[in-house]
Structures are given as C-alpha cells and as structure tokens.
C-alpha positions as CSV (number, residue, x, y, z in Angstrom):
1,M,15.8,-25.7,-5.5
2,S,13.0,-28.1,-4.9
3,Q,9.6,-27.9,-6.4
4,F,6.6,-26.9,-4.4
5,G,5.1,-30.3,-4.5
6,R,8.2,-31.8,-2.8
7,D,8.6,-28.9,-0.5
8,P,5.1,-28.1,0.8
9,K,6.1,-25.8,3.6
10,G,9.2,-24.3,2.0
11,Y,11.7,-25.9,4.4
12,Y,14.4,-26.6,1.7
13,N,13.9,-23.1,0.4
14,M,14.3,-21.6,3.9
15,L,17.7,-23.3,4.3
16,G,18.7,-22.6,0.8
17,V,19.5,-26.3,-0.1
18,S,18.2,-28.7,-2.7
19,D,15.8,-31.5,-1.8
20,D,18.6,-34.1,-2.3
21,A,21.0,-32.3,0.1
22,D,22.8,-34.6,2.6
23,A,22.8,-34.1,6.4
24,N,26.1,-32.2,6.4
25,A,24.8,-29.6,3.9
26,I,21.6,-29.1,5.8
27,K,23.5,-28.6,9.1
28,S,26.0,-26.2,7.5
29,A,23.2,-24.2,5.9
30,Y,21.3,-24.0,9.2
31,R,24.3,-22.7,11.1
32,T,25.0,-20.0,8.5
33,K,21.5,-18.7,8.4
34,A,21.0,-19.0,12.2
35,K,23.9,-16.5,12.7
36,R,22.2,-14.0,10.4
37,L,18.6,-14.5,11.5
38,H,19.0,-14.6,15.3
39,P,16.7,-11.9,16.8
40,D,19.6,-10.3,18.7
41,I,21.3,-9.6,15.3
42,N,18.5,-9.4,12.7
43,P,16.8,-6.0,12.8
44,S,13.8,-7.2,10.8
45,P,10.4,-6.8,12.5
46,I,9.7,-10.4,11.9
47,A,13.1,-11.7,13.1
48,A,11.7,-13.9,15.9
49,K,9.2,-15.5,13.5
50,Q,11.9,-16.0,10.8
51,F,14.3,-17.7,13.3
52,Q,11.5,-19.9,14.6
53,R,10.6,-21.1,11.1
54,L,14.3,-21.7,10.4
55,T,14.6,-23.9,13.5
56,E,11.4,-25.7,12.6
57,A,12.8,-26.5,9.1
58,Y,16.1,-27.7,10.5
59,E,14.4,-30.0,13.0
60,V,12.4,-31.7,10.3
61,L,15.1,-32.0,7.7
62,S,17.9,-33.1,10.0
63,D,15.8,-36.1,11.2
64,A,15.6,-38.9,8.7
65,D,12.2,-40.1,9.7
66,K,10.6,-36.6,9.8
67,R,12.2,-35.8,6.5
68,A,10.8,-38.9,4.9
69,K,7.3,-38.0,6.1
70,Y,7.7,-34.4,5.1
71,G,7.6,-35.0,1.4
72,H,10.9,-35.9,-0.1
73,G,11.5,-39.0,2.0
74,K,14.9,-39.8,0.6
75,P,17.9,-39.4,2.9
76,A,21.3,-39.6,1.4
77,A,21.6,-43.4,1.6
78,R,18.6,-44.2,-0.6
79,P,19.8,-42.5,-3.9
80,K,23.1,-44.4,-3.5
81,A,21.3,-47.7,-3.6
82,Q,20.2,-47.2,-7.3
83,P,23.6,-47.7,-8.9
84,K,23.9,-51.1,-7.1
85,T,20.7,-52.3,-8.7
86,D,22.0,-51.1,-12.1
87,K,25.3,-53.0,-11.8
88,K,23.7,-56.4,-11.1
89,P,22.0,-56.8,-14.5
90,T,25.3,-55.7,-16.1
91,A,27.1,-58.5,-14.3
92,D,24.5,-61.1,-15.2
93,A,24.6,-60.0,-18.8
94,K,28.3,-60.8,-19.3
95,P,27.7,-64.3,-20.7
96,A,25.1,-62.9,-23.1
97,H,27.6,-60.2,-24.0
98,K,30.3,-62.7,-24.8
99,T,27.9,-64.7,-26.9
100,Q,26.7,-61.7,-28.8
101,H,30.3,-60.3,-29.2
102,S,31.4,-63.6,-30.7
103,T,28.8,-63.2,-33.4
104,G,30.1,-59.6,-34.2
105,N,27.2,-57.7,-32.7
106,K,27.6,-54.7,-30.3
107,P,26.7,-55.2,-26.7
108,P,23.2,-53.8,-26.3
109,P,23.0,-53.9,-22.4
110,R,25.9,-51.4,-22.0
111,E,24.5,-49.0,-24.6
112,S,20.9,-49.2,-23.2
113,T,22.2,-48.3,-19.7
114,K,23.9,-45.2,-21.0
115,Q,21.0,-44.1,-23.1
116,T,18.6,-44.4,-20.1
117,A,20.9,-42.7,-17.7
118,Q,21.5,-39.6,-19.9
119,P,17.9,-38.5,-20.3
120,K,17.4,-38.7,-16.5
121,S,20.3,-36.4,-15.8
122,K,19.1,-34.0,-18.5
123,A,15.6,-34.0,-17.1
124,Q,17.0,-33.2,-13.6
125,N,19.1,-30.3,-14.9
126,T,16.1,-29.0,-16.9
127,T,14.0,-29.0,-13.8
128,K,16.5,-27.0,-11.8
129,S,17.4,-24.5,-14.5
130,E,14.0,-23.8,-16.0
131,T,12.1,-23.0,-12.8
132,G,12.6,-19.2,-13.4
133,L,9.4,-17.1,-13.5
134,K,8.8,-14.2,-15.8
135,P,7.8,-11.0,-14.1
136,D,4.2,-9.9,-14.6
137,V,3.8,-6.8,-16.7
138,C,1.4,-3.9,-16.5
139,Q,-1.3,-3.1,-19.1
140,C,1.3,-0.9,-20.8
141,G,3.7,-3.8,-21.2
142,K,6.3,-2.5,-18.6
143,V,7.7,-4.5,-15.7
144,T,7.2,-2.8,-12.4
145,A,8.3,-3.6,-8.8
146,Q,5.0,-2.3,-7.5
147,P,2.2,-4.0,-9.5
148,R,-1.3,-4.1,-8.2
149,Y,-4.4,-6.0,-9.3
150,V,-7.1,-3.3,-9.3
151,V,-10.8,-3.4,-10.1
152,F,-12.6,-0.2,-11.2
153,D,-16.3,0.1,-11.8
154,M,-18.2,1.5,-14.8
155,V,-21.9,2.0,-14.8
156,A,-24.3,2.7,-17.7
157,G,-28.0,3.4,-17.2
158,M,-31.0,3.4,-19.5
159,G,-34.6,3.5,-18.5
160,R,-34.9,1.1,-15.6
161,S,-31.9,-1.0,-16.3
162,V,-28.3,-0.4,-14.9
163,K,-25.4,-2.2,-16.5
164,H,-22.3,-2.8,-14.4
165,K,-18.9,-3.5,-15.9
166,E,-15.6,-4.1,-14.1
167,V,-12.3,-2.8,-15.5
168,A,-9.8,-5.1,-13.9
169,G,-6.1,-6.0,-14.5
170,I,-2.5,-5.6,-13.4
171,F,-1.6,-2.0,-13.4
172,C,1.3,0.3,-12.5
173,R,0.3,3.4,-10.7
174,T,0.2,5.6,-13.8
175,C,-1.9,3.2,-15.8
176,A,-4.2,2.7,-12.8
177,D,-4.9,6.4,-12.6
178,R,-5.7,6.5,-16.3
179,A,-8.0,3.5,-16.1
180,A,-9.8,5.1,-13.1
181,L,-10.2,8.4,-15.0
182,K,-11.6,6.6,-18.1
183,A,-14.1,4.5,-16.1
184,S,-15.3,7.5,-14.1
185,F,-15.7,9.7,-17.1
186,I,-17.9,7.1,-18.8
187,T,-19.9,6.6,-15.6
188,W,-20.3,10.4,-15.3
189,L,-21.9,10.5,-18.7
190,T,-24.0,7.4,-18.8
191,G,-24.6,6.2,-15.2
192,W,-27.4,8.6,-14.1
193,W,-30.0,7.8,-16.8
194,A,-31.7,4.9,-15.0
195,F,-34.4,5.3,-12.4
196,P,-34.6,4.8,-9.6
197,S,-31.2,3.0,-9.0
198,G,-29.1,4.8,-11.6
199,P,-27.9,7.7,-9.4
200,K,-27.2,5.5,-6.4
201,E,-25.1,3.0,-8.4
202,T,-23.3,5.8,-10.2
203,V,-22.2,7.4,-6.9
204,K,-21.0,4.0,-5.6
205,A,-19.0,3.4,-8.7
206,L,-17.5,6.9,-8.7
207,W,-16.6,6.5,-5.0
208,N,-14.8,3.3,-5.6
209,N,-12.8,4.7,-8.5
210,I,-11.9,8.0,-6.7
211,R,-10.6,5.9,-3.7
212,G,-8.3,4.0,-6.1
213,G,-10.4,1.0,-6.9
214,R,-10.7,-2.4,-5.2
215,K,-7.5,-4.3,-4.5
216,P,-8.3,-7.9,-3.6
217,A,-5.9,-9.0,-0.8
218,D,-5.4,-12.6,-1.8
219,R,-4.9,-11.7,-5.5
220,N,-2.4,-9.0,-4.7
221,T,-0.5,-11.1,-2.2
222,R,0.1,-13.9,-4.8
223,L,0.9,-11.3,-7.5
224,L,3.6,-9.6,-5.3
225,V,5.0,-13.0,-4.2
226,R,5.3,-14.1,-7.8
227,Q,6.9,-10.8,-8.8
228,A,9.4,-11.1,-6.0
229,K,10.3,-14.7,-7.0
230,A,10.8,-13.6,-10.6
231,F,13.2,-10.9,-9.5
232,Q,14.9,-13.5,-7.3
233,D,15.4,-15.9,-10.1
234,R,17.0,-13.3,-12.3
235,G,19.4,-12.3,-9.5
236,D,18.0,-9.0,-8.4
237,L,17.7,-10.0,-4.8
238,T,17.4,-6.6,-3.1
239,L,14.6,-5.6,-5.4
240,A,13.0,-9.1,-4.8
241,R,13.0,-8.5,-1.0
242,G,11.6,-5.0,-1.4
243,T,8.7,-6.4,-3.5
244,A,8.1,-9.2,-1.0
245,E,7.8,-6.8,1.9
246,Q,4.9,-5.1,0.0
247,A,3.0,-8.4,0.1
248,L,2.9,-8.2,3.9
249,V,0.2,-5.5,3.7
250,Y,-2.1,-7.8,1.8
251,A,-1.4,-11.2,3.4
252,R,-4.5,-11.6,5.5
253,T,-4.8,-15.5,5.8
254,P,-2.4,-17.7,7.6
255,E,-1.6,-19.5,4.3
256,L,-0.6,-16.3,2.5
257,R,1.3,-15.0,5.5
258,R,3.3,-18.2,5.6
259,A,4.1,-17.9,1.9
260,V,5.3,-14.4,2.4
261,D,7.4,-15.3,5.5
262,T,9.0,-18.1,3.7
263,L,10.0,-15.9,0.8
264,L,11.3,-13.2,3.1
265,L,13.3,-15.8,5.0
266,S,15.0,-17.0,1.8
267,L,15.9,-13.4,1.1
268,S,16.9,-12.4,4.6
269,A,20.6,-12.3,3.8
270,H,20.1,-9.4,1.4
271,S,19.3,-5.9,2.4
272,P,15.9,-4.6,1.0
273,K,15.7,-2.0,-1.6
274,H,13.6,0.8,-0.1
275,L,10.9,1.4,-2.6
276,R,9.0,4.6,-2.5
277,T,5.5,3.2,-2.5
278,R,3.5,5.1,-5.2
279,W,0.2,3.7,-4.0
280,D,0.0,5.5,-0.7
281,K,-0.8,9.0,-1.9
282,P,-3.9,9.8,-3.9
283,G,-2.2,11.5,-6.8
284,W,-3.9,13.5,-9.5
285,A,-6.6,11.0,-10.5
286,P,-9.1,11.8,-7.7
287,V,-9.0,15.5,-8.4
288,A,-9.5,14.9,-12.1
289,Q,-12.5,12.6,-11.4
290,L,-14.1,15.2,-9.2
291,A,-13.7,17.9,-11.9
292,P,-17.4,17.8,-12.8
293,V,-18.4,18.5,-9.2
294,I,-15.8,21.3,-8.9
295,A,-17.0,22.9,-12.1
296,L,-20.6,22.7,-11.0
297,V,-19.9,24.4,-7.6
298,V,-17.9,27.1,-9.3
299,W,-20.7,27.7,-11.9
300,A,-23.3,27.9,-9.1
301,S,-21.2,30.4,-7.1
302,L,-20.6,32.6,-10.1
303,S,-24.3,32.5,-11.0
304,V,-25.4,33.6,-7.5
305,T,-22.7,36.3,-7.4
306,M,-23.7,37.8,-10.7
307,S,-27.4,37.7,-10.0
308,T,-27.1,39.8,-6.8
309,P,-27.3,43.6,-7.1
310,V,-24.2,44.1,-5.0
311,T,-20.9,42.2,-4.9
312,L,-20.1,39.7,-2.3
313,T,-17.5,41.9,-0.7
314,E,-19.9,44.8,-0.4
315,W,-22.5,42.5,1.1
316,V,-20.1,41.2,3.8
317,M,-19.0,44.8,4.6
318,S,-22.5,45.9,4.9
319,V,-23.4,43.1,7.3
320,V,-20.3,43.9,9.4
321,K,-21.2,47.6,9.6
322,R,-24.8,46.9,10.3
323,E,-24.1,44.5,13.1
324,S,-21.3,46.6,14.7
325,P,-22.7,48.9,17.5
326,A,-19.5,50.9,17.8
327,Q,-19.7,54.0,15.6
328,P,-17.8,57.3,16.1
329,G,-19.8,59.5,18.5
330,T,-21.7,56.6,20.1
331,I,-22.0,56.8,23.9
332,M,-21.3,53.4,25.6
333,Q,-21.1,52.1,29.1
334,V,-18.4,50.0,30.7
335,R,-19.5,46.4,31.3
336,T,-16.8,45.1,33.6
337,D,-15.9,46.0,37.2
338,A,-12.5,47.3,36.2
339,L,-11.5,48.2,32.6
340,N,-8.0,49.1,31.6
341,V,-7.7,52.0,29.1
342,R,-4.5,51.5,27.0
343,T,-2.4,53.6,24.7
344,G,-3.0,51.2,21.7
345,P,-5.4,48.5,20.4
346,S,-3.7,45.6,22.1
347,Q,-3.0,44.1,25.5
348,D,0.7,44.8,25.0
349,Y,0.2,48.6,25.2
350,Q,0.6,50.6,28.4
351,V,-2.4,51.2,30.8
352,L,-3.4,54.9,31.0
353,M,-6.2,54.6,33.5
354,I,-8.8,52.2,34.9
355,L,-12.6,52.7,34.5
356,V,-15.2,51.2,36.7
357,K,-18.5,49.6,35.8
358,D,-21.3,51.8,34.2
359,V,-19.0,54.7,33.5
360,E,-20.0,56.4,30.2
361,V,-17.5,56.8,27.4
362,T,-17.7,58.2,23.9
363,V,-16.5,56.2,20.9
364,V,-13.9,58.2,18.9
365,E,-12.5,55.6,16.5
366,V,-12.9,51.9,15.7
367,S,-9.8,49.8,15.0
368,P,-9.4,48.2,11.5
369,G,-10.1,44.8,12.9
370,G,-13.2,46.0,14.7
371,T,-12.3,44.4,18.0
372,W,-10.9,47.6,19.7
373,V,-12.3,51.1,20.0
374,R,-10.7,54.4,21.0
375,V,-12.9,56.1,23.6
376,E,-13.0,59.4,25.5
377,A,-13.4,59.2,29.2
378,P,-15.4,61.7,31.3
379,D,-12.2,63.5,32.2
380,G,-11.2,63.9,28.5
381,T,-8.6,61.1,28.5
382,E,-8.5,59.1,25.3
383,G,-7.4,55.5,25.0
384,F,-8.2,52.0,23.6
385,V,-10.5,49.4,25.2
386,P,-11.8,46.1,23.9
387,L,-15.2,46.4,22.1
388,S,-16.5,43.5,24.1
389,A,-15.9,45.4,27.4
390,V,-18.4,48.2,26.6
391,E,-22.0,48.2,25.5
392,T,-24.4,50.6,23.9
393,M,-26.5,52.6,26.3
394,A,-30.2,52.0,26.3
395,H,-32.1,54.9,24.7
396,P,-34.8,56.4,27.0
397,E,-38.4,56.0,25.8
C-alpha cells in the first residue's frame, strides 16, 4: 500500500491497490468493490457515503491528469521510461568496455548498474513490508480492542493553595476503574484542606472521576484508528473493523471523520466483530468512589435512630394512628350522595346496600391497609366502605 504522503486522501487505500498500479488494476479493483459497496447491497449505515468516496477515488485515479495532480503523478508509462535511459549509457560504454577488457580489468559499468539497481528494489520492498503498526497497549501491558485515552483529576489542598494533577494515559476498562478509584481516594483525603476553593475543586475532581474521566475526542479517534490499522496489518480484519467502528463515536471534525470513513471503506469487505462495549455501563468504580458519602449517610441515620427514645417503626405507627380518624366505635357521616356498602374491603366485592349523604354510621373495624372501614348502618347492616367516603361528625359545643 502507498504511504500517506503519496496518498493524501486515501484513494489508493480505498481501492486496495498500490500507488504504482496500472489503469487495468484500478478499474478491476473499482468494479469488485462497487459490487459490494452499492447501497442496495451494503447494509452499513454509511453505505451511501462509502460508495460515493469509492466513486470519487476511481474518478481521480482513472484519469491520468487528475492522478498526476493528486500526489503520485506517475501513470504506468512513466516508470517504463527509466530502463531506456539506463540502457543508453551501457551502449555508449561498449568501446570503453572493450578497451578495459583488453587490459584484463572487469567491466565496471555493468557491475555498477547492478549494484545501484539492487538497493532500490530492496528499499521498495522494505517500505511495503515494514509499514505494519504495533497495537497500543494499556497501562498493564495488555493489548485491547477497546483502548481509551482517559484523563482523571487528583486534587490536594493545603492552606490557601490547591494543587491539581492529571492522571492520564491509555487504559483498558479495568485499569481505568482502578486509576479512577485511586485518584478519587487521594482527592477524598487531601482535597478539602484548602480554603476557600478546596471543597469546590474537590467536588469537581470527584465528579469527573465518578463519571469515568475525560475522553478527548480527537485523541481517542486517532488512538482507535491506529489500533484498527494495527489489527489490519496483522491480518485480524474483523477485529480491525469492529475497532474502527468505535472511532465513529469520537470523530467530531471532518478530517477525523474522513479518516475513519476511509479506514472503514478499506475494511468493508469483512464483516465486523461485534464487540461488547465495556465503556457504556458505569461498572463498580462509581459506587466505590461514593463509598465515603454512603458511609456518612448510614452513620447519620444510625445516630438519629439510636438517639430517639422510640424506634423508627414505632414512630411511624404512632403518626399513622394519631392521624387516622377512624377508630372502632367512632360515629361518622357519609360524605357522598350515594355510598355503596360492600361485603369486603374492595370494589370487587358485592354491594349490600346504598347509603345517602349525611347518614350516620358507626365504625366497627379498620382494614389492615387503613383505607377501608367496616361500619354498622342505622338498620344494623354491617359492611365495608372507603374511609375517604365518610367523615367524623363534629362534636357539639
């Protein structure tokens, strides 16, 4: 494949040809990829954009003038002209060769031509074979398909000064959680002791760490593109495409978006490896970083509960009983125009009778939930009515 300097927009890479490919190779590569990338066949969400960029690459590289201006500028005819220029000096050197041969010396022109030709071919092969990239590794030394460049904050305060420190690097998800926990733990211990800005800066740092740190978009786009290219160079093409698709989330600028699209286009013939993104869910780290707050709340609750003369359950029950007007033996009046008296404490039970407004009833029993009461009507019939449908009679003065 061509180098970036000779392929500024990735056209050769899109077609999958080298920068010295002839017109027939370019045309054949275009037809092959066009069949796979046509929007009617390609299920990718960026199929139309991929096909458009493929067509754009073919239009430039199939035209000799446009190709020359693009960057390489050497159609197939120009490299063939070099051997002709090399043969002329050889032909002109024949008399000298004969003269030198008659003296018993070896012909230097023929040897020098071979010696200069061999390093060029070796240099070209080295350029094509040694372009492979090594995958970036996490802080723990492992290669991951989901690396992220993350920045965590650490704050230390003393007196009136606040010292900020960034803990940044390439992390896998596990190492990122550990780094966040370590930075937050140190911040919890040392960040508050500067006034007046210490508490404010401490909260800001903790909030950033709890949310998973800062992930610069441009840095992570380039990281994921590089990682995908490294997988591509070592032949793991499905993993390369899965990694490249993660870069779409961070590609904010047109330049970065174009780089990702170009890479995806070169990998479009291979199905992606669906990666379970480990960065979407918060995980255990936020809970661990909030442990001091949780411990403080629990301690305060226990202190309040133990300092009161009654338990919390007894206090709630006393409030409910004190606020409930319905007690056995209480005389109440019907509030509604027509009140159904049922056989049980629910609307699903059968209606026994209907009471009209202002009829007096006596409370016999309160349901466990406190929303229904069993009452006795003036004729002695007992049944259940909603507590909200009756009210306590006003006592005469």
